[in-house]
Wavefront OBJ file of the C-alpha trace (Angstrom):
o trace
v 65.305 -179.419 57.729
v 63.516 -178.988 54.415
v 60.374 -177.064 53.714
v 58.228 -177.165 50.620
v 57.047 -173.574 50.686
v 55.403 -174.036 47.282
v 52.685 -176.125 48.958
v 51.761 -173.369 51.405
v 48.318 -171.873 50.712
v 49.740 -168.357 50.971
v 52.369 -169.178 48.339
v 49.836 -170.739 45.967
v 47.459 -167.791 46.428
v 50.263 -165.306 45.807
v 51.394 -167.181 42.691
v 47.832 -167.253 41.319
v 47.424 -163.538 42.043
v 50.707 -162.769 40.280
v 49.649 -164.712 37.174
v 46.205 -163.075 37.186
v 47.772 -159.629 37.564
v 50.152 -160.238 34.648
v 47.367 -161.457 32.346
v 45.101 -158.570 33.339
v 47.639 -155.800 32.871
v 48.942 -157.172 29.579
v 45.393 -157.302 28.202
v 44.551 -153.819 29.458
v 47.755 -152.465 27.906
v 46.733 -153.964 24.557
v 43.386 -152.177 24.980
v 45.220 -148.894 25.618
v 44.360 -148.398 29.290
v 45.948 -149.152 32.631
v 44.258 -150.651 35.671
v 43.331 -147.342 37.289
v 41.923 -146.034 34.005
v 39.884 -149.200 33.508
v 38.437 -148.875 37.009
v 37.444 -145.248 36.427
v 35.960 -145.946 32.997
v 34.021 -148.900 34.374
v 32.584 -146.902 37.280
v 31.691 -143.956 35.037
v 30.014 -146.267 32.515
v 27.581 -147.253 35.267
v 26.878 -143.656 36.323
v 25.945 -140.594 34.351
v 28.210 -138.263 36.300
v 30.168 -138.443 39.546
v 32.269 -136.089 41.583
v 35.950 -136.971 41.609
v 35.567 -137.935 45.264
v 32.675 -140.299 44.475
v 34.608 -141.714 41.534
v 37.653 -142.341 43.684
v 35.601 -144.128 46.340
v 33.773 -146.278 43.787
v 37.001 -147.128 41.927
v 38.898 -147.760 45.174
v 41.498 -145.073 44.395
v 42.948 -142.499 46.735
v 42.439 -138.809 45.945
v 45.877 -138.326 44.378
v 45.538 -141.362 42.096
v 42.037 -140.439 40.956
v 43.192 -136.892 40.160
v 46.096 -138.141 38.010
v 43.938 -140.783 36.354
v 41.103 -138.386 35.533
v 43.622 -135.899 34.122
v 45.134 -138.586 31.890
v 41.687 -139.688 30.693
v 40.685 -136.080 30.095
v 43.876 -135.414 28.094
v 42.884 -138.317 25.809
v 39.323 -137.063 25.425
v 37.778 -139.989 27.306
v 36.218 -137.959 30.121
v 35.199 -134.397 30.727
v 35.263 -132.442 33.964
v 33.212 -129.474 35.010
v 32.772 -127.549 38.214
v 29.745 -128.523 40.250
v 27.474 -125.461 40.180
v 26.279 -126.306 43.688
v 29.761 -126.710 45.154
v 32.548 -124.505 43.863
v 35.459 -126.824 44.691
v 33.904 -130.070 43.476
v 34.713 -131.442 40.017
v 32.090 -133.517 38.221
v 33.381 -136.196 35.849
v 31.523 -137.870 32.990
v 32.427 -140.060 30.042
v 32.704 -138.615 26.564
v 31.360 -140.646 23.644
v 34.891 -141.930 23.023
v 35.201 -142.708 26.733
v 32.022 -144.781 26.581
v 33.445 -146.730 23.641
v 36.716 -147.237 25.558
v 34.734 -148.486 28.564
v 32.891 -150.975 26.345
v 36.155 -152.211 24.784
v 37.690 -152.520 28.236
v 34.697 -154.524 29.493
v 35.183 -156.943 26.589
v 38.873 -157.258 27.468
v 38.035 -157.929 31.117
v 35.623 -160.694 30.086
v 38.421 -162.263 28.022
v 40.797 -161.996 30.986
v 38.314 -163.781 33.242
v 38.198 -166.627 30.754
v 41.984 -166.696 30.332
v 42.552 -166.887 34.077
v 39.586 -169.018 35.168
v 38.754 -170.920 31.973
v 40.067 -174.171 33.424
v 37.432 -174.099 36.166
v 33.807 -175.127 35.953
v 31.092 -172.608 36.744
v 30.633 -174.244 40.152
v 34.383 -174.170 40.849
v 34.509 -170.472 39.923
v 31.621 -169.764 42.293
v 33.241 -171.687 45.108
v 36.613 -170.023 44.551
v 35.047 -166.573 44.500
v 33.117 -167.232 47.708
v 36.263 -168.478 49.443
v 38.369 -165.555 48.230
v 35.723 -163.090 49.379
v 35.844 -164.672 52.837
v 39.637 -164.384 52.911
v 39.505 -160.753 51.777
v 37.311 -159.706 54.727
v 39.206 -158.322 57.695
l 1 2 3 4 5 6 7 8 9 10 11 12 13 14 15 16 17 18 19 20 21 22 23 24 25 26 27 28 29 30 31 32 33 34 35 36 37 38 39 40 41 42 43 44 45 46 47 48 49 50 51 52 53 54 55 56 57 58 59 60 61 62 63 64 65 66 67 68 69 70 71 72 73 74 75 76 77 78 79 80 81 82 83 84 85 86 87 88 89 90 91 92 93 94 95 96 97 98 99 100 101 102 103 104 105 106 107 108 109 110 111 112 113 114 115 116 117 118 119 120 121 122 123 124 125 126 127 128 129 130 131 132 133 134 135 136 137 138 139
């Protein structure tokens, strides 16, 4: 009995995700950030200031990962943290000027990645693929 597993939709989807992941992380590395850092910078670029908890939720990171990521970004001068005056245990996070520039560079890199991964598709094909993937991603 033979089976061509490479024709299975799950295999093709996994292979496409692997390629996309490799392209994305290589490009982010060239830009000097990792995936978690990009997500935090991107979320903070759209907000003036967020608590670490809000940042983690918006960036889809668990509390431990957001803490490590914010620390790493803070060590590089890309974000600043301060205690929330209205809540003693809450940390508020905001982008520094350099962090804003890093977020802008990262956004440019992400746009290039989208083209590298999906450039062979028409606008309509991209829309259709995205709609189908969103349906598959729902529980």
